Residue frames as qw, qx, qy, qz and C-alpha x, y, z in Angstrom:
[[0.000, 0.889, 0.459, 0.000, 0.00, 0.00, 0.00],
 [0.366, 0.555, -0.035, 0.747, 1.11, 3.51, -0.66],
 [0.359, -0.362, -0.498, 0.702, 1.99, 5.58, 2.38],
 [0.033, 0.929, 0.365, -0.046, 0.07, 8.72, 3.13],
 [0.404, 0.748, -0.095, 0.518, 1.81, 11.92, 2.19],
 [0.351, -0.825, 0.272, -0.348, 2.31, 12.98, 5.80],
 [0.902, -0.334, 0.263, 0.078, 3.70, 9.59, 6.85],
 [0.799, 0.401, 0.093, 0.438, 6.05, 9.64, 3.88],
 [0.159, 0.838, -0.141, 0.502, 7.16, 13.18, 4.68],
 [0.620, -0.715, 0.266, -0.186, 7.77, 12.35, 8.34],
 [0.940, -0.105, 0.228, 0.233, 9.88, 9.32, 7.45],
 [0.645, 0.560, 0.048, 0.517, 11.87, 11.27, 4.89],
 [0.059, -0.884, 0.140, -0.442, 12.41, 14.38, 7.02],
 [0.574, -0.670, 0.414, -0.224, 13.54, 12.42, 10.06],
 [0.371, 0.505, -0.775, -0.086, 15.44, 9.77, 8.07],
 [0.722, -0.188, 0.534, -0.398, 13.37, 6.89, 9.46],
 [0.036, 0.241, -0.924, -0.295, 14.17, 3.42, 8.22],
 [0.671, -0.110, -0.476, -0.558, 11.56, 0.97, 7.04],
 [0.314, -0.228, 0.784, -0.484, 10.00, -1.03, 9.85],
 [0.309, -0.191, -0.890, -0.274, 7.97, -4.22, 9.78],
 [0.457, -0.355, 0.064, -0.813, 4.62, -3.05, 11.15],
 [0.843, -0.214, -0.441, -0.224, 3.73, -6.65, 12.05],
 [0.611, 0.033, -0.583, 0.535, 6.49, -6.58, 14.66],
 [0.136, -0.391, 0.240, -0.878, 4.89, -3.69, 16.56],
 [0.040, -0.250, -0.873, 0.418, 3.06, -4.53, 19.75],
 [0.067, -0.690, -0.651, -0.308, -0.66, -3.77, 19.81],
 [0.323, -0.806, -0.288, 0.404, 0.00, -1.14, 22.48],
 [0.320, -0.309, 0.318, 0.837, 2.51, 0.59, 20.19],
 [0.064, 0.386, 0.675, 0.625, -0.09, 0.61, 17.43],
 [0.237, -0.792, -0.562, 0.018, -2.64, 2.01, 19.90],
 [0.384, -0.585, -0.056, 0.713, -0.17, 4.71, 20.98],
 [0.151, -0.062, 0.475, 0.865, 0.12, 5.92, 17.38],
 [0.094, -0.506, -0.758, -0.402, -3.59, 5.39, 16.71],
 [0.253, -0.725, -0.490, 0.414, -4.57, 7.53, 19.69],
 [0.192, -0.499, 0.125, 0.835, -2.71, 10.51, 18.25],
 [0.031, 0.080, 0.676, 0.732, -3.98, 10.01, 14.71],
 [0.149, -0.613, -0.764, -0.133, -7.61, 9.59, 15.80],
 [0.232, -0.710, -0.320, 0.583, -7.34, 12.68, 18.01],
 [0.148, -0.305, 0.351, 0.873, -5.92, 14.66, 15.08],
 [0.031, -0.330, -0.772, -0.543, -8.77, 13.55, 12.80],
 [0.213, -0.724, -0.648, 0.100, -11.46, 14.53, 15.33],
 [0.249, -0.629, -0.101, 0.729, -9.77, 17.86, 16.12],
 [0.132, -0.086, 0.524, 0.837, -9.46, 18.65, 12.42],
 [0.105, -0.511, -0.759, -0.389, -13.13, 17.92, 11.76],
 [0.263, -0.741, -0.505, 0.356, -14.22, 19.96, 14.79],
 [0.219, -0.516, 0.102, 0.822, -12.16, 22.97, 13.70],
 [0.065, 0.047, 0.650, 0.756, -13.23, 22.71, 10.06],
 [0.109, -0.597, -0.779, -0.157, -16.91, 22.55, 11.01],
 [0.183, -0.929, -0.252, -0.201, -16.84, 25.78, 13.02],
 [0.387, 0.408, -0.365, 0.742, -14.35, 28.37, 14.19],
 [0.603, -0.717, -0.285, -0.204, -14.99, 28.35, 17.94],
 [0.284, -0.790, 0.471, -0.273, -13.21, 29.07, 21.16],
 [0.368, 0.376, -0.844, 0.101, -10.60, 26.45, 22.04],
 [0.314, -0.093, 0.763, -0.558, -12.51, 25.46, 25.17],
 [0.751, 0.294, 0.177, -0.564, -15.60, 24.70, 23.05],
 [0.640, 0.478, -0.569, -0.195, -13.50, 22.75, 20.54],
 [0.076, 0.322, -0.892, 0.309, -12.04, 20.70, 23.37],
 [0.557, 0.059, 0.575, -0.596, -15.51, 19.87, 24.73],
 [0.794, 0.410, -0.135, -0.428, -16.57, 18.64, 21.29],
 [0.475, 0.506, -0.720, 0.006, -13.39, 16.61, 20.78],
 [0.204, -0.283, 0.831, -0.434, -13.54, 14.92, 24.18],
 [0.769, 0.137, 0.277, -0.559, -16.97, 13.49, 23.31],
 [0.851, 0.437, -0.225, -0.185, -15.32, 11.40, 20.55],
 [0.460, 0.546, -0.656, 0.245, -11.91, 10.56, 21.96],
 [0.465, -0.421, 0.614, -0.480, -12.87, 9.26, 25.40],
 [0.063, -0.164, 0.983, 0.048, -12.85, 5.48, 25.85],
 [0.450, 0.370, 0.720, -0.376, -16.65, 4.98, 26.16],
 [0.513, 0.686, -0.039, -0.514, -17.20, 6.79, 22.84],
 [0.222, 0.527, -0.767, -0.292, -14.45, 4.82, 21.11],
 [0.260, 0.004, 0.954, -0.150, -15.90, 1.58, 22.48],
 [0.531, 0.541, 0.459, -0.464, -19.33, 2.52, 21.12],
 [0.421, 0.695, -0.356, -0.461, -17.83, 3.40, 17.74],
 [0.097, 0.396, -0.897, -0.173, -15.86, 0.16, 17.40],
 [0.417, 0.193, 0.841, -0.286, -18.84, -1.96, 18.45],
 [0.564, 0.656, 0.235, -0.444, -20.92, -0.35, 15.68],
 [0.286, 0.725, -0.510, -0.363, -18.02, -0.68, 13.25],
 [0.481, -0.292, 0.826, 0.039, -17.32, -4.41, 13.61],
 [0.737, 0.425, 0.519, -0.082, -19.65, -5.57, 10.79],
 [0.472, 0.873, -0.087, -0.091, -17.67, -3.35, 8.41],
 [0.258, -0.733, 0.615, 0.132, -14.21, -4.68, 9.34],
 [0.722, 0.389, -0.558, -0.128, -12.23, -7.14, 7.24],
 [0.927, -0.280, -0.224, 0.106, -10.85, -10.27, 8.91],
 [0.618, 0.234, -0.259, 0.705, -7.39, -8.68, 9.03],
 [0.118, -0.553, 0.119, -0.816, -8.79, -5.53, 10.64],
 [0.785, -0.502, -0.134, -0.337, -10.73, -7.62, 13.18],
 [0.877, -0.075, -0.291, 0.376, -7.52, -9.45, 14.07],
 [0.326, 0.366, -0.243, 0.837, -5.66, -6.18, 14.69],
 [0.451, -0.560, -0.011, -0.695, -8.62, -4.93, 16.76],
 [0.896, -0.366, -0.233, -0.094, -8.69, -8.14, 18.83],
 [0.720, 0.110, -0.328, 0.601, -4.94, -7.98, 19.45],
 [0.058, 0.436, -0.194, 0.877, -5.30, -4.42, 20.73],
 [0.648, -0.498, -0.117, -0.564, -8.39, -5.20, 22.78],
 [0.932, -0.273, -0.235, 0.050, -6.69, -8.18, 24.42],
 [0.490, 0.444, -0.400, 0.634, -3.43, -6.36, 25.18],
 [0.581, -0.619, -0.435, 0.301, -2.61, -5.69, 28.80],
 [0.180, 0.802, -0.057, 0.566, -2.14, -1.91, 29.13],
 [0.517, -0.039, -0.541, 0.662, 0.01, -0.65, 31.98],
 [0.156, -0.070, 0.233, -0.957, -2.52, 2.04, 32.83],
 [0.093, 0.437, 0.879, -0.164, -6.14, 1.82, 33.85],
 [0.004, 0.620, 0.517, 0.591, -9.27, 3.54, 32.68],
 [0.046, 0.008, -0.379, 0.924, -10.14, 6.80, 34.39],
 [0.471, 0.220, 0.260, -0.814, -13.72, 7.43, 33.33],
 [0.698, 0.224, -0.490, -0.472, -14.53, 4.14, 31.62],
 [0.919, -0.237, 0.266, -0.169, -15.15, 0.52, 32.47],
 [0.449, -0.432, 0.712, 0.324, -12.34, -1.96, 31.87],
 [0.606, 0.400, 0.669, 0.160, -14.35, -3.38, 28.96],
 [0.332, 0.930, 0.152, -0.054, -14.71, 0.03, 27.34],
 [0.212, -0.829, 0.448, 0.259, -11.03, 0.76, 27.90],
 [0.559, -0.161, 0.757, 0.297, -9.97, -2.51, 26.25],
 [0.544, 0.636, 0.532, 0.125, -12.30, -1.94, 23.27],
 [0.135, 0.980, -0.060, -0.136, -10.95, 1.62, 22.89],
 [0.379, -0.614, 0.615, 0.318, -7.39, 0.27, 22.96],
 [0.603, 0.195, 0.728, 0.261, -8.32, -2.18, 20.20],
 [0.385, 0.867, 0.315, 0.004, -9.87, 0.64, 18.18],
 [0.069, -0.925, 0.305, 0.217, -6.75, 2.78, 18.58],
 [0.543, -0.313, 0.708, 0.326, -4.53, -0.17, 17.59],
 [0.579, 0.515, 0.599, 0.202, -6.55, -0.56, 14.40],
 [0.204, 0.975, 0.062, -0.067, -6.26, 3.17, 13.66],
 [0.308, -0.760, 0.503, 0.275, -2.50, 3.04, 14.27],
 [0.626, -0.007, 0.722, 0.293, -2.11, -0.01, 12.05],
 [0.509, 0.721, 0.450, 0.137, -4.04, 1.55, 9.19],
 [0.033, 0.979, -0.144, -0.141, -2.06, 4.77, 9.46],
 [0.393, -0.629, 0.614, 0.268, 1.33, 3.03, 9.57],
 [0.589, 0.141, 0.736, 0.304, 0.46, 0.81, 6.62],
 [0.035, -0.167, 0.375, 0.911, -0.53, 3.86, 4.58],
 [0.043, -0.453, -0.848, -0.271, -4.23, 2.99, 4.46],
 [0.031, 0.170, 0.275, -0.946, -5.50, 6.51, 5.10],
 [0.448, -0.100, -0.427, -0.779, -8.52, 6.20, 2.82],
 [0.605, -0.283, -0.740, -0.079, -9.66, 3.09, 4.70],
 [0.317, -0.203, -0.581, 0.722, -8.85, 4.66, 8.07],
 [0.181, 0.074, 0.066, -0.978, -10.94, 7.76, 7.33],
 [0.546, -0.161, -0.589, -0.574, -13.75, 5.65, 5.90],
 [0.549, -0.285, -0.765, 0.179, -13.90, 3.52, 9.06],
 [0.142, -0.188, -0.447, 0.863, -13.82, 6.51, 11.39],
 [0.346, 0.005, -0.174, -0.922, -16.68, 8.16, 9.47],
 [0.620, -0.180, -0.666, -0.374, -18.74, 4.95, 9.22],
 [0.457, -0.196, -0.751, 0.434, -18.08, 4.13, 12.88],
 [0.042, 0.124, 0.322, -0.938, -19.21, 7.53, 14.13],
 [0.505, -0.016, -0.296, -0.811, -22.34, 7.39, 11.97],
 [0.626, -0.137, -0.751, -0.162, -23.11, 3.72, 12.83],
 [0.329, -0.195, -0.698, 0.605, -22.78, 4.57, 16.54],
 [0.106, -0.810, -0.562, -0.128, -25.49, 7.21, 16.07],
 [0.375, -0.637, -0.078, 0.669, -23.11, 10.08, 16.72],
 [0.459, 0.808, 0.207, 0.307, -22.64, 13.25, 14.71],
 [0.551, -0.401, -0.013, 0.732, -19.67, 15.55, 14.61]]
């Protein structure tokens, strides 16, 4: 798959070597996925309306907190390929070293699986699929942004 322009630029600018994504732990994928998902939601929130930063943060938090991510990934599962489900399951079943603050353990694990999937899709250059799944997941969960 072709890398996204930003991923390609990051690798080139910082002289990053090629890595085998399959060797990354699910928690590493989730670490990257958390940042990418947050960036997507922040971008959409800003593009939809120029608001005060405090208001933008309130909107963003509704989508990036673990219970919301768990709801999104539950609604998204029928749309996932077998490979995507496997990445999700690996992330969901990983043993994070932190605990959920405002979520149940189940929600936290599902959110970790969702973030692992997002990280995997980003690192494999599957931005079109990543954005499609985020959009479909939000809509299938009955949420609007």
